[in-house]
PDBQT receptor file of N, H, CA, C and O in Angstrom, charges set to zero:
ATOM      1  N   MET A   1      13.424  13.057   1.634  1.00  0.00    +0.000 N 
ATOM      2  CA  MET A   1      12.301  13.581   0.984  1.00  0.00    +0.000 C 
ATOM      3  C   MET A   1      11.231  12.520   0.841  1.00  0.00    +0.000 C 
ATOM      4  O   MET A   1      11.522  11.373   0.501  1.00  0.00    +0.000 OA
ATOM      5  N   MET A   2      10.038  12.889   1.091  1.00  0.00    +0.000 N 
ATOM      6  H   MET A   2       9.802  13.820   1.368  1.00  0.00    +0.000 HD
ATOM      7  CA  MET A   2       8.874  11.987   1.034  1.00  0.00    +0.000 C 
ATOM      8  C   MET A   2       8.182  12.024  -0.363  1.00  0.00    +0.000 C 
ATOM      9  O   MET A   2       8.074  13.091  -0.969  1.00  0.00    +0.000 OA
ATOM     10  N   ILE A   3       7.734  10.894  -0.847  1.00  0.00    +0.000 N 
ATOM     11  H   ILE A   3       7.822  10.028  -0.355  1.00  0.00    +0.000 HD
ATOM     12  CA  ILE A   3       6.987  10.818  -2.058  1.00  0.00    +0.000 C 
ATOM     13  C   ILE A   3       5.630  10.236  -1.807  1.00  0.00    +0.000 C 
ATOM     14  O   ILE A   3       5.494   9.398  -0.915  1.00  0.00    +0.000 OA
ATOM     15  N   ASP A   4       4.614  10.628  -2.541  1.00  0.00    +0.000 N 
ATOM     16  H   ASP A   4       4.724  11.309  -3.265  1.00  0.00    +0.000 HD
ATOM     17  CA  ASP A   4       3.266  10.058  -2.493  1.00  0.00    +0.000 C 
ATOM     18  C   ASP A   4       3.172   8.987  -3.500  1.00  0.00    +0.000 C 
ATOM     19  O   ASP A   4       3.530   9.194  -4.659  1.00  0.00    +0.000 OA
ATOM     20  N   ILE A   5       2.675   7.775  -3.083  1.00  0.00    +0.000 N 
ATOM     21  H   ILE A   5       2.385   7.607  -2.141  1.00  0.00    +0.000 HD
ATOM     22  CA  ILE A   5       2.448   6.665  -4.053  1.00  0.00    +0.000 C 
ATOM     23  C   ILE A   5       0.990   6.393  -4.008  1.00  0.00    +0.000 C 
ATOM     24  O   ILE A   5       0.432   6.196  -2.929  1.00  0.00    +0.000 OA
ATOM     25  N   THR A   6       0.321   6.372  -5.187  1.00  0.00    +0.000 N 
ATOM     26  H   THR A   6       0.774   6.532  -6.064  1.00  0.00    +0.000 HD
ATOM     27  CA  THR A   6      -1.111   6.060  -5.320  1.00  0.00    +0.000 C 
ATOM     28  C   THR A   6      -1.204   4.561  -5.622  1.00  0.00    +0.000 C 
ATOM     29  O   THR A   6      -0.588   4.071  -6.568  1.00  0.00    +0.000 OA
ATOM     30  N   LEU A   7      -1.946   3.873  -4.845  1.00  0.00    +0.000 N 
ATOM     31  H   LEU A   7      -2.447   4.271  -4.076  1.00  0.00    +0.000 HD
ATOM     32  CA  LEU A   7      -2.121   2.472  -5.085  1.00  0.00    +0.000 C 
ATOM     33  C   LEU A   7      -3.308   2.165  -6.015  1.00  0.00    +0.000 C 
ATOM     34  O   LEU A   7      -4.119   3.054  -6.277  1.00  0.00    +0.000 OA
ATOM     35  N   PRO A   8      -3.420   0.968  -6.500  1.00  0.00    +0.000 N 
ATOM     36  CA  PRO A   8      -4.524   0.715  -7.458  1.00  0.00    +0.000 C 
ATOM     37  C   PRO A   8      -5.875   0.942  -6.924  1.00  0.00    +0.000 C 
ATOM     38  O   PRO A   8      -6.787   1.143  -7.726  1.00  0.00    +0.000 OA
ATOM     39  N   ASP A   9      -6.118   0.934  -5.599  1.00  0.00    +0.000 N 
ATOM     40  H   ASP A   9      -5.377   0.771  -4.948  1.00  0.00    +0.000 HD
ATOM     41  CA  ASP A   9      -7.415   1.170  -5.029  1.00  0.00    +0.000 C 
ATOM     42  C   ASP A   9      -7.720   2.632  -4.898  1.00  0.00    +0.000 C 
ATOM     43  O   ASP A   9      -8.815   3.009  -4.479  1.00  0.00    +0.000 OA
ATOM     44  N   GLY A  10      -6.704   3.516  -5.273  1.00  0.00    +0.000 N 
ATOM     45  H   GLY A  10      -5.815   3.210  -5.613  1.00  0.00    +0.000 HD
ATOM     46  CA  GLY A  10      -6.901   4.942  -5.197  1.00  0.00    +0.000 C 
ATOM     47  C   GLY A  10      -6.399   5.526  -3.929  1.00  0.00    +0.000 C 
ATOM     48  O   GLY A  10      -6.394   6.752  -3.818  1.00  0.00    +0.000 OA
ATOM     49  N   SER A  11      -5.969   4.762  -2.944  1.00  0.00    +0.000 N 
ATOM     50  H   SER A  11      -5.973   3.766  -3.033  1.00  0.00    +0.000 HD
ATOM     51  CA  SER A  11      -5.456   5.252  -1.738  1.00  0.00    +0.000 C 
ATOM     52  C   SER A  11      -4.054   5.782  -1.982  1.00  0.00    +0.000 C 
ATOM     53  O   SER A  11      -3.357   5.319  -2.884  1.00  0.00    +0.000 OA
ATOM     54  N   VAL A  12      -3.641   6.752  -1.179  1.00  0.00    +0.000 N 
ATOM     55  H   VAL A  12      -4.208   7.128  -0.445  1.00  0.00    +0.000 HD
ATOM     56  CA  VAL A  12      -2.308   7.361  -1.291  1.00  0.00    +0.000 C 
ATOM     57  C   VAL A  12      -1.541   7.147  -0.033  1.00  0.00    +0.000 C 
ATOM     58  O   VAL A  12      -2.066   7.388   1.054  1.00  0.00    +0.000 OA
ATOM     59  N   ARG A  13      -0.274   6.688  -0.138  1.00  0.00    +0.000 N 
ATOM     60  H   ARG A  13       0.152   6.493  -1.021  1.00  0.00    +0.000 HD
ATOM     61  CA  ARG A  13       0.596   6.492   1.027  1.00  0.00    +0.000 C 
ATOM     62  C   ARG A  13       1.886   7.207   0.742  1.00  0.00    +0.000 C 
ATOM     63  O   ARG A  13       2.315   7.331  -0.405  1.00  0.00    +0.000 OA
ATOM     64  N   GLN A  14       2.524   7.697   1.854  1.00  0.00    +0.000 N 
ATOM     65  H   GLN A  14       2.175   7.597   2.786  1.00  0.00    +0.000 HD
ATOM     66  CA  GLN A  14       3.785   8.403   1.728  1.00  0.00    +0.000 C 
ATOM     67  C   GLN A  14       4.933   7.486   2.182  1.00  0.00    +0.000 C 
ATOM     68  O   GLN A  14       4.866   6.772   3.183  1.00  0.00    +0.000 OA
ATOM     69  N   TYR A  15       6.006   7.569   1.348  1.00  0.00    +0.000 N 
ATOM     70  H   TYR A  15       6.060   8.149   0.535  1.00  0.00    +0.000 HD
ATOM     71  CA  TYR A  15       7.203   6.807   1.614  1.00  0.00    +0.000 C 
ATOM     72  C   TYR A  15       8.424   7.683   1.398  1.00  0.00    +0.000 C 
ATOM     73  O   TYR A  15       8.369   8.722   0.739  1.00  0.00    +0.000 OA
ATOM     74  N   GLU A  16       9.500   7.237   1.963  1.00  0.00    +0.000 N 
ATOM     75  H   GLU A  16       9.544   6.393   2.498  1.00  0.00    +0.000 HD
ATOM     76  CA  GLU A  16      10.811   7.990   1.676  1.00  0.00    +0.000 C 
ATOM     77  C   GLU A  16      11.170   7.785   0.254  1.00  0.00    +0.000 C 
ATOM     78  O   GLU A  16      10.913   6.719  -0.305  1.00  0.00    +0.000 OA
ATOM     79  N   SER A  17      11.778   8.810  -0.375  1.00  0.00    +0.000 N 
ATOM     80  H   SER A  17      11.987   9.677   0.080  1.00  0.00    +0.000 HD
ATOM     81  CA  SER A  17      12.297   8.656  -1.720  1.00  0.00    +0.000 C 
ATOM     82  C   SER A  17      13.303   7.535  -1.779  1.00  0.00    +0.000 C 
ATOM     83  O   SER A  17      14.141   7.391  -0.889  1.00  0.00    +0.000 OA
ATOM     84  N   GLY A  18      13.222   6.750  -2.815  1.00  0.00    +0.000 N 
ATOM     85  H   GLY A  18      12.541   6.867  -3.538  1.00  0.00    +0.000 HD
ATOM     86  CA  GLY A  18      14.188   5.615  -2.950  1.00  0.00    +0.000 C 
ATOM     87  C   GLY A  18      13.646   4.297  -2.488  1.00  0.00    +0.000 C 
ATOM     88  O   GLY A  18      14.307   3.268  -2.634  1.00  0.00    +0.000 OA
ATOM     89  N   VAL A  19      12.470   4.302  -1.940  1.00  0.00    +0.000 N 
ATOM     90  H   VAL A  19      11.933   5.137  -1.822  1.00  0.00    +0.000 HD
ATOM     91  CA  VAL A  19      11.710   3.066  -1.559  1.00  0.00    +0.000 C 
ATOM     92  C   VAL A  19      11.585   2.133  -2.763  1.00  0.00    +0.000 C 
ATOM     93  O   VAL A  19      11.397   2.612  -3.881  1.00  0.00    +0.000 OA
ATOM     94  N   THR A  20      11.683   0.810  -2.567  1.00  0.00    +0.000 N 
ATOM     95  H   THR A  20      11.836   0.421  -1.658  1.00  0.00    +0.000 HD
ATOM     96  CA  THR A  20      11.512  -0.073  -3.632  1.00  0.00    +0.000 C 
ATOM     97  C   THR A  20      10.031  -0.605  -3.639  1.00  0.00    +0.000 C 
ATOM     98  O   THR A  20       9.322  -0.536  -2.635  1.00  0.00    +0.000 OA
ATOM     99  N   ALA A  21       9.625  -1.122  -4.794  1.00  0.00    +0.000 N 
ATOM    100  H   ALA A  21      10.201  -1.179  -5.609  1.00  0.00    +0.000 HD
ATOM    101  CA  ALA A  21       8.258  -1.608  -4.877  1.00  0.00    +0.000 C 
ATOM    102  C   ALA A  21       7.994  -2.769  -3.935  1.00  0.00    +0.000 C 
ATOM    103  O   ALA A  21       6.877  -2.990  -3.468  1.00  0.00    +0.000 OA
ATOM    104  N   TYR A  22       9.100  -3.520  -3.667  1.00  0.00    +0.000 N 
ATOM    105  H   TYR A  22      10.008  -3.340  -4.046  1.00  0.00    +0.000 HD
ATOM    106  CA  TYR A  22       9.065  -4.596  -2.734  1.00  0.00    +0.000 C 
ATOM    107  C   TYR A  22       8.744  -4.114  -1.315  1.00  0.00    +0.000 C 
ATOM    108  O   TYR A  22       7.945  -4.721  -0.601  1.00  0.00    +0.000 OA
ATOM    109  N   GLU A  23       9.377  -3.025  -0.932  1.00  0.00    +0.000 N 
ATOM    110  H   GLU A  23      10.026  -2.532  -1.511  1.00  0.00    +0.000 HD
ATOM    111  CA  GLU A  23       9.186  -2.430   0.364  1.00  0.00    +0.000 C 
ATOM    112  C   GLU A  23       7.717  -1.885   0.452  1.00  0.00    +0.000 C 
ATOM    113  O   GLU A  23       7.093  -1.990   1.508  1.00  0.00    +0.000 OA
ATOM    114  N   VAL A  24       7.193  -1.328  -0.609  1.00  0.00    +0.000 N 
ATOM    115  H   VAL A  24       7.701  -1.242  -1.467  1.00  0.00    +0.000 HD
ATOM    116  CA  VAL A  24       5.881  -0.838  -0.567  1.00  0.00    +0.000 C 
ATOM    117  C   VAL A  24       4.934  -2.022  -0.392  1.00  0.00    +0.000 C 
ATOM    118  O   VAL A  24       4.051  -1.952   0.462  1.00  0.00    +0.000 OA
ATOM    119  N   ALA A  25       5.068  -3.078  -1.137  1.00  0.00    +0.000 N 
ATOM    120  H   ALA A  25       5.786  -3.135  -1.831  1.00  0.00    +0.000 HD
ATOM    121  CA  ALA A  25       4.286  -4.223  -1.036  1.00  0.00    +0.000 C 
ATOM    122  C   ALA A  25       4.300  -4.831   0.405  1.00  0.00    +0.000 C 
ATOM    123  O   ALA A  25       3.263  -5.214   0.946  1.00  0.00    +0.000 OA
ATOM    124  N   LEU A  26       5.465  -4.895   0.964  1.00  0.00    +0.000 N 
ATOM    125  H   LEU A  26       6.307  -4.583   0.524  1.00  0.00    +0.000 HD
ATOM    126  CA  LEU A  26       5.672  -5.420   2.286  1.00  0.00    +0.000 C 
ATOM    127  C   LEU A  26       4.980  -4.554   3.316  1.00  0.00    +0.000 C 
ATOM    128  O   LEU A  26       4.467  -5.080   4.304  1.00  0.00    +0.000 OA
ATOM    129  N   SER A  27       4.945  -3.252   3.126  1.00  0.00    +0.000 N 
ATOM    130  H   SER A  27       5.362  -2.824   2.324  1.00  0.00    +0.000 HD
ATOM    131  CA  SER A  27       4.293  -2.372   4.067  1.00  0.00    +0.000 C 
ATOM    132  C   SER A  27       2.740  -2.519   4.009  1.00  0.00    +0.000 C 
ATOM    133  O   SER A  27       2.040  -2.155   4.955  1.00  0.00    +0.000 OA
ATOM    134  N   ILE A  28       2.250  -3.035   2.929  1.00  0.00    +0.000 N 
ATOM    135  H   ILE A  28       2.818  -3.331   2.161  1.00  0.00    +0.000 HD
ATOM    136  CA  ILE A  28       0.834  -3.303   2.756  1.00  0.00    +0.000 C 
ATOM    137  C   ILE A  28       0.489  -4.636   3.410  1.00  0.00    +0.000 C 
ATOM    138  O   ILE A  28      -0.435  -4.708   4.220  1.00  0.00    +0.000 OA
ATOM    139  N   SER A  29       1.207  -5.666   3.073  1.00  0.00    +0.000 N 
ATOM    140  H   SER A  29       1.957  -5.608   2.415  1.00  0.00    +0.000 HD
ATOM    141  CA  SER A  29       1.042  -6.973   3.658  1.00  0.00    +0.000 C 
ATOM    142  C   SER A  29       2.143  -7.966   3.285  1.00  0.00    +0.000 C 
ATOM    143  O   SER A  29       2.683  -7.966   2.180  1.00  0.00    +0.000 OA
ATOM    144  N   GLU A  30       2.428  -8.776   4.231  1.00  0.00    +0.000 N 
ATOM    145  H   GLU A  30       1.989  -8.777   5.129  1.00  0.00    +0.000 HD
ATOM    146  CA  GLU A  30       3.498  -9.779   4.034  1.00  0.00    +0.000 C 
ATOM    147  C   GLU A  30       3.112 -10.712   2.893  1.00  0.00    +0.000 C 
ATOM    148  O   GLU A  30       3.969 -11.056   2.079  1.00  0.00    +0.000 OA
ATOM    149  N   GLY A  31       1.806 -11.147   2.802  1.00  0.00    +0.000 N 
ATOM    150  H   GLY A  31       1.110 -10.867   3.463  1.00  0.00    +0.000 HD
ATOM    151  CA  GLY A  31       1.361 -11.995   1.798  1.00  0.00    +0.000 C 
ATOM    152  C   GLY A  31       1.501 -11.384   0.405  1.00  0.00    +0.000 C 
ATOM    153  O   GLY A  31       1.871 -12.079  -0.541  1.00  0.00    +0.000 OA
ATOM    154  N   LEU A  32       1.210 -10.101   0.274  1.00  0.00    +0.000 N 
ATOM    155  H   LEU A  32       0.909  -9.536   1.043  1.00  0.00    +0.000 HD
ATOM    156  CA  LEU A  32       1.380  -9.380  -0.993  1.00  0.00    +0.000 C 
ATOM    157  C   LEU A  32       2.827  -9.420  -1.381  1.00  0.00    +0.000 C 
ATOM    158  O   LEU A  32       3.141  -9.728  -2.530  1.00  0.00    +0.000 OA
ATOM    159  N   ALA A  33       3.733  -9.118  -0.458  1.00  0.00    +0.000 N 
ATOM    160  H   ALA A  33       3.478  -8.868   0.476  1.00  0.00    +0.000 HD
ATOM    161  CA  ALA A  33       5.181  -9.106  -0.743  1.00  0.00    +0.000 C 
ATOM    162  C   ALA A  33       5.705 -10.492  -1.225  1.00  0.00    +0.000 C 
ATOM    163  O   ALA A  33       6.595 -10.594  -2.069  1.00  0.00    +0.000 OA
ATOM    164  N   ARG A  34       5.109 -11.524  -0.645  1.00  0.00    +0.000 N 
ATOM    165  H   ARG A  34       4.386 -11.441   0.041  1.00  0.00    +0.000 HD
ATOM    166  CA  ARG A  34       5.552 -12.895  -1.107  1.00  0.00    +0.000 C 
ATOM    167  C   ARG A  34       5.042 -13.203  -2.532  1.00  0.00    +0.000 C 
ATOM    168  O   ARG A  34       5.645 -14.008  -3.242  1.00  0.00    +0.000 OA
ATOM    169  N   ASN A  35       3.949 -12.572  -2.940  1.00  0.00    +0.000 N 
ATOM    170  H   ASN A  35       3.460 -11.918  -2.363  1.00  0.00    +0.000 HD
ATOM    171  CA  ASN A  35       3.329 -12.940  -4.245  1.00  0.00    +0.000 C 
ATOM    172  C   ASN A  35       3.591 -12.020  -5.360  1.00  0.00    +0.000 C 
ATOM    173  O   ASN A  35       3.393 -12.399  -6.514  1.00  0.00    +0.000 OA
ATOM    174  N   VAL A  36       4.023 -10.836  -5.102  1.00  0.00    +0.000 N 
ATOM    175  H   VAL A  36       4.184 -10.528  -4.164  1.00  0.00    +0.000 HD
ATOM    176  CA  VAL A  36       4.176  -9.763  -6.116  1.00  0.00    +0.000 C 
ATOM    177  C   VAL A  36       5.416 -10.142  -6.986  1.00  0.00    +0.000 C 
ATOM    178  O   VAL A  36       6.440 -10.609  -6.487  1.00  0.00    +0.000 OA
ATOM    179  N   LEU A  37       5.257  -9.913  -8.290  1.00  0.00    +0.000 N 
ATOM    180  H   LEU A  37       4.425  -9.534  -8.694  1.00  0.00    +0.000 HD
ATOM    181  CA  LEU A  37       6.327 -10.174  -9.233  1.00  0.00    +0.000 C 
ATOM    182  C   LEU A  37       6.978  -8.913  -9.816  1.00  0.00    +0.000 C 
ATOM    183  O   LEU A  37       8.176  -8.886 -10.098  1.00  0.00    +0.000 OA
ATOM    184  N   ALA A  38       6.167  -7.888  -9.985  1.00  0.00    +0.000 N 
ATOM    185  H   ALA A  38       5.194  -7.910  -9.756  1.00  0.00    +0.000 HD
ATOM    186  CA  ALA A  38       6.635  -6.653 -10.571  1.00  0.00    +0.000 C 
ATOM    187  C   ALA A  38       5.720  -5.540 -10.161  1.00  0.00    +0.000 C 
ATOM    188  O   ALA A  38       4.686  -5.795  -9.543  1.00  0.00    +0.000 OA
ATOM    189  N   ALA A  39       6.070  -4.278 -10.488  1.00  0.00    +0.000 N 
ATOM    190  H   ALA A  39       6.910  -4.072 -10.990  1.00  0.00    +0.000 HD
ATOM    191  CA  ALA A  39       5.248  -3.183 -10.136  1.00  0.00    +0.000 C 
ATOM    192  C   ALA A  39       5.144  -2.209 -11.358  1.00  0.00    +0.000 C 
ATOM    193  O   ALA A  39       6.071  -2.099 -12.161  1.00  0.00    +0.000 OA
ATOM    194  N   LYS A  40       3.997  -1.521 -11.461  1.00  0.00    +0.000 N 
ATOM    195  H   LYS A  40       3.244  -1.611 -10.809  1.00  0.00    +0.000 HD
ATOM    196  CA  LYS A  40       3.825  -0.569 -12.513  1.00  0.00    +0.000 C 
ATOM    197  C   LYS A  40       4.008   0.839 -11.855  1.00  0.00    +0.000 C 
ATOM    198  O   LYS A  40       3.298   1.236 -10.932  1.00  0.00    +0.000 OA
ATOM    199  N   VAL A  41       5.004   1.537 -12.404  1.00  0.00    +0.000 N 
ATOM    200  H   VAL A  41       5.582   1.214 -13.154  1.00  0.00    +0.000 HD
ATOM    201  CA  VAL A  41       5.349   2.870 -11.851  1.00  0.00    +0.000 C 
ATOM    202  C   VAL A  41       5.195   3.861 -13.036  1.00  0.00    +0.000 C 
ATOM    203  O   VAL A  41       5.926   3.773 -14.023  1.00  0.00    +0.000 OA
ATOM    204  N   ASN A  42       4.248   4.787 -12.921  1.00  0.00    +0.000 N 
ATOM    205  H   ASN A  42       3.654   4.859 -12.120  1.00  0.00    +0.000 HD
ATOM    206  CA  ASN A  42       3.954   5.747 -13.977  1.00  0.00    +0.000 C 
ATOM    207  C   ASN A  42       3.835   5.050 -15.278  1.00  0.00    +0.000 C 
ATOM    208  O   ASN A  42       4.439   5.473 -16.264  1.00  0.00    +0.000 OA
ATOM    209  N   GLY A  43       3.034   3.935 -15.324  1.00  0.00    +0.000 N 
ATOM    210  H   GLY A  43       2.543   3.592 -14.523  1.00  0.00    +0.000 HD
ATOM    211  CA  GLY A  43       2.811   3.231 -16.583  1.00  0.00    +0.000 C 
ATOM    212  C   GLY A  43       3.909   2.289 -17.048  1.00  0.00    +0.000 C 
ATOM    213  O   GLY A  43       3.740   1.615 -18.064  1.00  0.00    +0.000 OA
ATOM    214  N   GLU A  44       5.008   2.221 -16.350  1.00  0.00    +0.000 N 
ATOM    215  H   GLU A  44       5.146   2.769 -15.524  1.00  0.00    +0.000 HD
ATOM    216  CA  GLU A  44       6.152   1.412 -16.725  1.00  0.00    +0.000 C 
ATOM    217  C   GLU A  44       6.255   0.214 -15.781  1.00  0.00    +0.000 C 
ATOM    218  O   GLU A  44       6.243   0.403 -14.565  1.00  0.00    +0.000 OA
ATOM    219  N   VAL A  45       6.354  -0.986 -16.290  1.00  0.00    +0.000 N 
ATOM    220  H   VAL A  45       6.363  -1.140 -17.278  1.00  0.00    +0.000 HD
ATOM    221  CA  VAL A  45       6.556  -2.246 -15.464  1.00  0.00    +0.000 C 
ATOM    222  C   VAL A  45       8.009  -2.213 -15.072  1.00  0.00    +0.000 C 
ATOM    223  O   VAL A  45       8.923  -2.028 -15.874  1.00  0.00    +0.000 OA
ATOM    224  N   ARG A  46       8.160  -2.414 -13.728  1.00  0.00    +0.000 N 
ATOM    225  H   ARG A  46       7.417  -2.565 -13.076  1.00  0.00    +0.000 HD
ATOM    226  CA  ARG A  46       9.522  -2.339 -13.144  1.00  0.00    +0.000 C 
ATOM    227  C   ARG A  46       9.775  -3.580 -12.234  1.00  0.00    +0.000 C 
ATOM    228  O   ARG A  46       8.869  -4.194 -11.671  1.00  0.00    +0.000 OA
ATOM    229  N   ASP A  47      11.090  -3.883 -12.148  1.00  0.00    +0.000 N 
ATOM    230  H   ASP A  47      11.827  -3.385 -12.605  1.00  0.00    +0.000 HD
ATOM    231  CA  ASP A  47      11.564  -4.842 -11.195  1.00  0.00    +0.000 C 
ATOM    232  C   ASP A  47      11.301  -4.368  -9.745  1.00  0.00    +0.000 C 
ATOM    233  O   ASP A  47      11.305  -3.174  -9.447  1.00  0.00    +0.000 OA
ATOM    234  N   LEU A  48      11.081  -5.322  -8.896  1.00  0.00    +0.000 N 
ATOM    235  H   LEU A  48      11.077  -6.292  -9.138  1.00  0.00    +0.000 HD
ATOM    236  CA  LEU A  48      10.718  -4.971  -7.512  1.00  0.00    +0.000 C 
ATOM    237  C   LEU A  48      11.868  -4.273  -6.691  1.00  0.00    +0.000 C 
ATOM    238  O   LEU A  48      11.645  -3.533  -5.733  1.00  0.00    +0.000 OA
ATOM    239  N   SER A  49      13.084  -4.575  -7.152  1.00  0.00    +0.000 N 
ATOM    240  H   SER A  49      13.265  -5.176  -7.931  1.00  0.00    +0.000 HD
ATOM    241  CA  SER A  49      14.234  -4.026  -6.393  1.00  0.00    +0.000 C 
ATOM    242  C   SER A  49      14.636  -2.550  -6.859  1.00  0.00    +0.000 C 
ATOM    243  O   SER A  49      15.457  -1.884  -6.229  1.00  0.00    +0.000 OA
ATOM    244  N   ARG A  50      14.043  -2.126  -7.926  1.00  0.00    +0.000 N 
ATOM    245  H   ARG A  50      13.376  -2.667  -8.439  1.00  0.00    +0.000 HD
ATOM    246  CA  ARG A  50      14.367  -0.809  -8.455  1.00  0.00    +0.000 C 
ATOM    247  C   ARG A  50      13.784   0.282  -7.557  1.00  0.00    +0.000 C 
ATOM    248  O   ARG A  50      12.583   0.248  -7.289  1.00  0.00    +0.000 OA
ATOM    249  N   PRO A  51      14.562   1.237  -7.084  1.00  0.00    +0.000 N 
ATOM    250  CA  PRO A  51      14.028   2.263  -6.276  1.00  0.00    +0.000 C 
ATOM    251  C   PRO A  51      13.024   3.161  -7.069  1.00  0.00    +0.000 C 
ATOM    252  O   PRO A  51      13.195   3.464  -8.250  1.00  0.00    +0.000 OA
ATOM    253  N   ILE A  52      11.992   3.546  -6.332  1.00  0.00    +0.000 N 
ATOM    254  H   ILE A  52      11.853   3.300  -5.373  1.00  0.00    +0.000 HD
ATOM    255  CA  ILE A  52      11.005   4.486  -6.859  1.00  0.00    +0.000 C 
ATOM    256  C   ILE A  52      11.423   5.930  -6.475  1.00  0.00    +0.000 C 
ATOM    257  O   ILE A  52      11.497   6.246  -5.287  1.00  0.00    +0.000 OA
ATOM    258  N   ILE A  53      11.684   6.764  -7.422  1.00  0.00    +0.000 N 
ATOM    259  H   ILE A  53      11.624   6.507  -8.387  1.00  0.00    +0.000 HD
ATOM    260  CA  ILE A  53      12.181   8.161  -7.135  1.00  0.00    +0.000 C 
ATOM    261  C   ILE A  53      11.103   9.132  -7.532  1.00  0.00    +0.000 C 
ATOM    262  O   ILE A  53      11.279  10.342  -7.390  1.00  0.00    +0.000 OA
TER     263      ILE A  53
């Protein structure tokens, strides 16, 4: 199943359900993936390794 993820700039990307925030960051840029510490998912700050469902 695919999920839509809205990025801070308002753009929307589709990913497989279960993708991690780290994988999303890596798909945007390697530099972002190296520098990101956490992600905000539906208003909740989460660890990068936690799957987004």
